[in-house]
C-alpha positions, -999 to +999 in steps of 0.1 A: -741-396+803-764-397+773-770-360+777-732-354+775-730-375+744-759-357+728-743-323+736-709-334+720-726-346+688-745-313+686-712-293+690-695-314+663-723-309+638-724-272+644-686-268+638-684-293+610-715-281+591-695-259+566-673-288+557-703-310+552-719-284+530-687-281+510-685-318+505-721-319+494-714-290+470-685-308+455-705-339+450-732-318+433-709-306+404-710-325+371-679-343+361-669-341+324-643-365+311-618-351+288-590-370+270-555-356+265-531-372+240-496-359+240-461-370+230-448-369+266-413-378+255-409-346+235-403-311+249-436-299+235-454-327+252-437-320+286-443-283+283-479-287+273-487-312+301-476-287+327-496-259+310-527-280+308-527-290+345-520-254+356-548-241+333-573-264+349-564-255+385-562-217+376-597-218+360-615-235+390-596-214+415-607-182+400-645-187+397-675-207+409-683-236+387-710-262+381-689-286+361-655-301+366-632-314+339-615-346+346-584-351+324-574-385+312-538-382+301-524-406+274-489-408+258-488-414+221-451-421+222-445-402+189-465-429+170-493-421+146-511-454+152-504-452+189-522-418+191-552-432+172-553-462+195-553-441+226-581-419+213-602-449+204-598-462+239-608-429+254-639-427+233-650-463+237-640-472+273-639-438+291-666-419+271-647-386+270-667-356+258-637-339+242-601-346+233-571-322+236-543-331+213-526-348+196-492-332+192-483-335+155-503-329+123-497-365+111-513-379+143-542-354+140-550-367+105-562-400+121-576-386+153-599-360+137-616-387+117-624-406+150-637-374+165-659-368+135-673-403+137-681-400+174-691-363+172-665-354+198-646-321+195-609-325+190-589-295+202-553-293+189-529-266+199-499-279+178-513-295+147-508-265+123-508-282+089-531-265+064-543-299+052-563-301+084-594-279+084-628-277+099-645-278+065-635-314+058-636-324+095-661-302+114-652-315+148-616-305+145-609-272+164-574-257+159-564-236+189-534-224+169-526-205+138-526-222+104-491-226+090-503-209+058-507-176+078-470-171+079-462-175+042-469-138+034-445-127+061-418-150+046-426-137+011-423-101+024-388-108+037-378-123+004-391-094-015-376-068+008-341-082+002-346-086-035-341-123-039-355-138-070-351-175-063-360-195-032-356-233-025-380-247+002-366-275+023-392-295+042-398-329+058-419-355+040-448-355+064-483-339+066-468-311+086-441-304+060-461-310+028-491-290+039-476-255+037-456-258+005-484-250-020-492-219-001-456-209+002-451-214-036-481-192-044-468-165-021-435-165-039-451-163-073-470-132-062-437-114-056-422-128-088-398-151-070-390-184-086-389-218-069-364-237-091-362-268-068-379-284-038-358-303-013-378-331+005-362-349+034-378-379+051-383-376+089-363-408+093-334-397+070-299-407+080-270-383+083-257-396+050-290-389+032-290-354+047-255-348+034-264-361+000-292-336-003-270-307+010-243-315-016-270-313-043-281-279-030-245-267-032-243-274-069-272-251-076-270-214-080-297-205-055-286-196-021-319-187-004-335-216+016-367-218+036-366-246+061-399-261+074-395-292+095-397-305+131-372-294+156-356-329+160-349-332+122-340-295+119-313-299+146-296-327+127-300-308+094-283-276+105-255-294+121-247-311+088-252-279+069-226-262+091-202-291+086-203-288+048-198-250+048-234-240+039-237-217+070-211-193+056-211-160+038-234-158+008-261-182+021-296-172+034-316-194+057-352-187+068-370-210+092-408-211+098-426-205+131-425-241+142-388-240+145-385-204+156-407-210+186-384-239+198-350-222+193-346-217+231-352-254+237-325-266+212-290-277+222-264-250+222-244-268+195-274-265+172-278-228+179-241-223+172-246-239+138-276-217+130-259-183+134-273-157+109-306-176+103-338-156+100-371-168+115-407-158+120-430-165+149-464-152+161-461-121+182-474-125+218-483-093+235-467-089+269-489-088+301-486-091+338-506-124+337-482-139+312-452-129+333-467-144+365-476-176+347-442-179+332-426-178+366-449-204+381-445-226+350-407-226+352-409-235+389-433-264+381-414-277+351-381-277+370-396-297+398-411-323+374-380-323+351-348-316+372-326-325+343-337-294+323-314-265+331-330-236+311-367-242+303-383-216+280-420-213+274-432-212+238-465-203+222-475-240+220-477-241+258-498-208+258-521-223+233-524-255+254-533-233+284-559-213+265-574-246+250-582-258+285-598-225+295-619-224+263-631-260+268-639-254+305-659-222+297-678-240+269-686-269+293-699-244+319-721-229+292-735-263+281-739-276+317-742-311+330-740-338+303-759-368+317-765-386+285-740-411+273-730-423+238-755-438+215-743-473+207-748-484+171-764-517+162-735-539+152-729-576+146-710-598+168-679-598+146-677-560+142-645-541+150-640-516+178-643-488+153-677-500+142-688-502+178-679-466+184-708-446+197-720-411+189-720-384+216-754-367+220-739-335+235-711-332+209-728-307+186-739-285+214-704-285+230-687-278+196-709-248+190-701-235+225-664-238+219-665-221+185-684-191+201-661-187+231-641-155+233-619-142+261-585-127+267-560-155+271-523-157+277-516-158+240-538-128+233-574-123+223-590-158+220-614-159+190-620-187+165-628-181+129-636-211+106-626-234+135-591-220+141-573-190+156-571-159+134-537-149+121-520-121+139-487-102+137-454-120+133-421-111+148-389-115+127-360-131+145-323-131+137-303-160+153-273-143+169-253-156+199-272-179+222-306-172+208-327-150+186-330-112+186-359-093+171-352-072+140-388-063+131-424-072+127-448-081+099-486-074+100-511-081+072-520-044+071-487-025+074-462-051+062-426-048+076-417-024+103-390-021+130-415-014+158-450-028+160-475+000+155-509-007+168-525+022+149-522+008+114-551+026+098-530+051+078-499+029+075-487+021+040-479-015+033-441-018+033-418-044+018-384-028+020-354-039+040-349-004+054-379-011+076-359-038+095-330-036+118-295-047+109-292-084+100-262-105+109-260-130+081-243-165+081-206-161+084-211-131+106-214-109+075-233-076+074-233-074+036-266-084+020-262-118+002-271-118-035-291-150-030-274-168-058-239-177-071-224-194-100-215-228-085-179-236-092-186-273-088-215-272-112-218-272-149-210-242-171-238-220-185-249-233-219-253-201-240-270-205-273-259-185-303-277-182-337-263-197-369-269-176-400-255-172-435-255-134-437-247-104-415-218-122-400-206-089-385-231-095-357-226-132-350-204-157-368-200-193-359-170-212-373-160-248-367-125-262-367-123-291-392-095-308-372-115-310-339-149-303-325-140-269-312-160-239-325-152-202-326-179-176-322-171-140-331-190-108-340-202-075-326-227-092-302-201-116-289-177-088-281-204-069-263-212-100-242-175-104-233-173-067-223-204-070-202-192-102-186-160-085-175-181-059-156-196-086-134-183-089-099-179-126-102-167-152-126-191-167-151-181-201-166-199-207-198-198-223-232-213-213-265-238-238-281-246-231-318-282-235-326-277-258-356-287-291-370-266-320-380-258-304-413-244-273-397-274-252-408-297-231-385-320-253-365-349-228-367-360-192-362-349-169-335-382-176-317-373-213-318-339-204-302-357-185-275-380-214-268-350-236-260-343-214-230-379-218-219-375-256-222-344-254-200-322-268-228-302-236-228-293-213-200-291-181-220-290-167-256-264-143-269-266-127-303-286-103-325-317-111-305-344-084-306-365-077-276-401-081-285-433-087-265-441-122-275-406-134-267-407-119-232-435-144-224-409-172-223-376-155-212-364-124-194-343-099-214-316-076-202-316-040-210-309-034-248-274-026-259-284-012-293-310+012-307-335-006-329-367-004-348-380-018-381-379+003-412-377-001-450-348+005-474-354+014-511-333+023-541-324+059-549-336+075-582-311+089-607-296+123-601-323+150-607-297+174-619-298+157-653-335+163-657-345+188-685-374+202-665-355+206-632-363+243-633-399+234-624-388+213-594-382+240-568-420+247-566-447+221-561-476+219-586-500+235-562-476+264-556-471+270-593-509+270-599-515+293-569-488+317-580-502+319-615-536+326-602-522+353-580-506+370-610-538+369-630-559+381-601-535+410-593-534+421-630-572+420-632-577+441-600-551+467-611-567+470-645-601+474-629-589+501-607-569+520-633-591+516-664-612+548-659-584+571-648-552+559-665-546+561-703-521+532-700-549+508-692-573+520-720-576+513-757-588+483-777-598+451-758-567+432-770-545+460-758-562+461-724-559+423-720-523+423-730-516+452-706-533+434-678-511+403-681-481+423-690-483+444-659-489+415-635-462+392-648-437+419-653-436+423-615-419+389-615-387+405-627-397+440-615-397+452-652-431+470-651-427+507-662-464+517-663-474+541-636-504+534-614-525+564-604-551+550-580-541+547-543-560+514-542-539+501-571-507+512-553-518+493-522-525+461-541-493+464-561-469+470-532-483+440-513-480+418-544-445+429-551-435+418-516-451+384-523-432+381-556-400+391-539-403+362-513-413+337-540-384+346-563-359+345-535-371+311-523-372+298-559-337+309-565-324+293-533-342+260-540-330+257-576-295+265-566-296+237-540-309+212-565-283+221-591-253+220-567-262+192-542-266+155-551-303+145-548-310+113-529-347+108-537-362+074-529-382+054-554-409+047-527-418+067-496-450+052-483-458+016-471-494+021-483-481+026-519-463-008-518-495-025-507-517-007-532-494-014-561-490-050-551-451-047-550-429-074-538-410-067-505-383-087-488-372-095-452-344-113-435-347-151-430-357-161-394-366-126-384-397-115-365-402-089-393-423-115-412-450-113-385-449-075-387-454-075-424-484-097-421-499-074-395-494-045-420-517-064-444-490-074-469-501-103-491-480-133-480-474-142-517-457-108-521-431-115-494-396-128-503-369-140-479-332-130-482-301-139-462-274-113-466-267-077-476-256-089-511-290-106-515-306-073-505-287-053-531-294-078-559-331-079-552-334-041-550-315-036-582-338-059-601-370-042-589-404-057-581-413-065-616-381-084-625-378-110-599-366-086-572-384-064-546-394-028-543-383-025-507-366-045-479-380-044-444-355-051-416-342-039-383-323-006-382-289-022-372-290-044-403-302-016-425-274+006-413-248-021-421-263-025-455-264+012-463-229+016-451-217-012-475-236+002-505-229+039-502-253+063-520-273+036-538-301+030-513-318+049-485-340+042-455-375+058-457-409+054-442-421+051-406-400+033-380-418+006-361-404+007-326-387-022-310-364-023-279-331-033-296-308-063-291-306-079-256-294-111-239-321-136-230-322-156-197-348-179-181-377-162-164-367-149-130-330-155-135-309-135-110-283-128-138-307-104-155-303-074-132-265-079-129-262-080-167-284-050-172-263-029-148-231-041-166-246-032-200-252+004-188-216+006-178-204-006-212-228+015-233-221+047-214-183+044-217-158+042-246-160+004-248-191+003-270-176+029-294-145+008-297-165-023-305-186-005-331-155+009-347-140-025-348-169-041-367-186-013-385-159+014-388-158+018-426-195+013-431-202+039-404-181+065-421-199+059-454-233+060-437-224+093-420-216+108-454-248+096-469-268+109-440-251+143-443-259+145-480-295+135-474-298+160-446-293+189-471-314+176-499-342+199-510-375+183-519-390+215-534-412+242-519-449+236-512-479+258-508-479+251-470-450+274-466-465+304-485-503+302-481-501+331-455-485+354-481-512+345-507-538+351-481-526+386-474-523+394-511-557+380-519-573+399-490-557+432-502-570+427-537-605+417-525-606+447-502-595+471-530-621+457-554-649+460-529-641+496-521-639+505-558-672+486-565-691+503-537-679+538-547-687+532-584-722+520-577-728+548-553-719+573-580-737+557-609-767+538-595-792+564-607-782+566-643-809+564-670-803+568-708-837+586-716-865+597-693-892+578-713-873+545-717-882+520-689-851+508-671-846+470-666-819+453-646-802+440-678-802+475-694-790+490-661-761+466-661-754+475-697-754+512-690-731+506-659-707+488-682-708+517-707-702+542-679-673+521-665-656+521-700-657+560-699-631+582-684-640+592-648-644+630-651-642+633-613-608+618-610-578+639-602-562+631-636-592+643-656-596+675-636-559+684-640-561+678-677-592+700-680-576+728-660-544+728-681-565+727-714-586+757-703-556+779-699-547+774-736-582+776-750-592+804-777-628+814-782-642+804-816-676+803-833-667+773-854-684+741-846-652+722-850-618+732-836-591+722-859-557+717-847-530+741-858-495+733-865-473+737-835-502+737-810-491+729-774-513+704-755-512+693-719-516+656-714-512+636-681-479+618-681-462+635-711-432+657-709-440+690-726-406+705-723-393+685-753-374+705-779-402+697-804-423+722-785-399+750-780-408+773-809-443+759-816-471+784-822-501+781-800-537+787-810-563+787-783-593+766-785-628+772-771-635+747-742-669+759-731-704+758-744-700+728-766-727+704-775-731+668-762-712+640-780-700+604-775-667+606-756-656+571-767-658+581-804-648+618-802-680+630-821-686+666-834-697+690-808-728+712-811-729+750-813-755+749-786-744+768-755-754+764-719-766+728-718-763+710-684-737+683-683-720+695-715-690+677-727-659+690-743-638+672-768-602+683-768-581+673-797-544+675-787-517+671-812-480+672-812-454+674-839-429+647-841-393+651-850-401+651-887-427+678-884-457+656-887-487+663-865-496+633-844-526+628-821-514+619-786-544+624-764-579+610-762-613+625-754-619+636-719-654+632-705-661+660-681-691+661-661 
């Protein structure tokens, strides 16, 4: 019997040994207590509870493990203090090594401080407020994305659709307030204005929500960004739909916290949110995610049979990944045998003071922060204690839920399809990169984002009050009532532009005046009223300048502008005695005179040795030189030039004279027949150098310009009207007036049109952008007004308005401009220096050729063989040789040849002329009747002695000398029978 019992026990031990080993193995794993604090009454709490329990079972079923997490679930019941109390209980009484939760950011604000004090990591998958961070509380780990990571995606949507104003609507909690500073900064980066912030308490009643909605309806902004919990948002959108704010023209954008929970909202809420845009983190699809979703739906329906259509959101996936990350970190750290270190406290200390410090907390925190794996939500990796931002999907609420219309990534911006290869993608912020959006009211037309609220106040448009130039703006009050009338060119342009707008624009004019009806300040002061939000716009003769654009936004200009100066016109130059000198400038007169003298000198130099016309006494030669050159002015020169070089010089100079005389005649004719509009001053520098007084219009920015031009402030005088301008300019700078008036071109044109022909605009034009309408910075009215201004200025409307206000003045101004356009200011050397250069070059070239040839022929001359030659004496003999007739010239040779034919041999030392002797002289007509019956007597022309050819000395009887000279006396009988000498000695070599 005992043997049988022993055998049975042995059999049982053999077969049950695996089970015994398994039980021993389970008992050998370390148990780690983990606290879980959730709002189990909310959908996020229920969803997260199921995900956490499934994550724990999935983790241990898939791998061997040395540790086991034991979850201690607590319900905070949507109470901040309740969540803190549950965490305190878990830390003190259970001794948990980590905490998962709580659900909201407000609860986490308290819990993370407890975790820091106990050095226990707090892992939150739904507390997304940027006010929570690991820098202030190191033991806070956010297994979620920071709310601030979505603000750039929202800003990209606003920029893509061109909206300029956005109103954020958020709940007054840590979750709602935390993201607003980041959202505002993102809007400022894209130049979008936040004119108002709507704050709604989480406990707000329906009446309070309606009151806030009615306030939003009175504003012009129609773009709203909603950031609040799903429970408050459901009530908010139901009321917004009731008051008609979910209709055409409105734009609603919700943040990721709401977008993720759209599927869990009631169908009535979804119906009231049609056309809303939303953003949510993009979750890549995977087989693991699909399988988990199926299992999760089965589990949630078993635990919550009253839920008909459960949908998993990213908060459940982050909760699942949180458990996986914590379990992996615990496996890495291993068994945690040590408990909390209890502080030394007094008997009356609180539970918080008795809270211990975990020894393994720092090691566990470090392991969690360095854990990486591929989770259901994507790649799990922590940076600065939180999940890194990823791509966002853009959702458009249509029908029963949301449909994707595009994506946003930090690298590529907006796109219809998510492109994983973004290395070469250009960052995009255009609406063309998104699919078609169905807006509230089932509209497909892009909302402007703003309207003029019919139930709101009218636009308060400021207009300047001024004494002069009423053609631009004129403010008149009715003495019988308080009504005012504003007229003028600028007002008519504003009305014409307003009629081009596609909507009505209720407004009222507000004169910028004090209690006495006078101007309340300068134009800069008027602009500043818009910046202070005391006025909604400014209409008038307001010039667009850089310093004003710092405070307001201007439309496109509707006039041409710039700053110039106006000065008086001198008396008519036609009455001037010396007007004949005006056609040529002083430099041109002097250069022309020098050209005449130079040309005459060069021609005399070239002709002196070969042409009898250029010989004779010094006075005769000087007179001939000036006579010949200046006679070319009227082409009256009758002297022949023999040298080819002279002919070359003369023909070029005659061409220069022809051009000069023709130009002079044309210019003088213009001066004598056209009215001359010559200004008294043409240069700003002359005004400053002479210390002249100048004027400007009262209240204008021109004062600052004059100071920048270095005008002495004591030399500046202010005026108010065109009549003041005329009076000041007529007096002049030295008689209590001014030498010039500086003002903008539209005012100057009006002034010149009124005072025809008395003043003119001169000097440089300092560029400005013309007149424009001023609106607050970022006003959505600016682009609409600018487009309307283009329509007005490009059509006939602007011409009709100008004709209405400036018709007569414009005609007079056109006549003055036409006269001024044909005014001649005289000819200058700049127009003729090329001609003078050619003439001078020709004269210089001819002179050089003559000089080289003359020196080459006479460089070896010496008066006597025994006399030493010096440079001074060599120059003197060269001068003597130059004054002699050139025997090698064609003229001398021809004269000698003709004389030889009439020569008679004689033994007398002196050949005396005989009555009626015929002589041959260059340039003299010998066929005159005086020579018809004259008797001829030949004269011996050879073997004569040497003599001075300049004095016509007596020849010697010596024959055969080398280099002999012949003196030929040639006479002619005049009409009375007297014998006259008509030739000169010829030096023949």
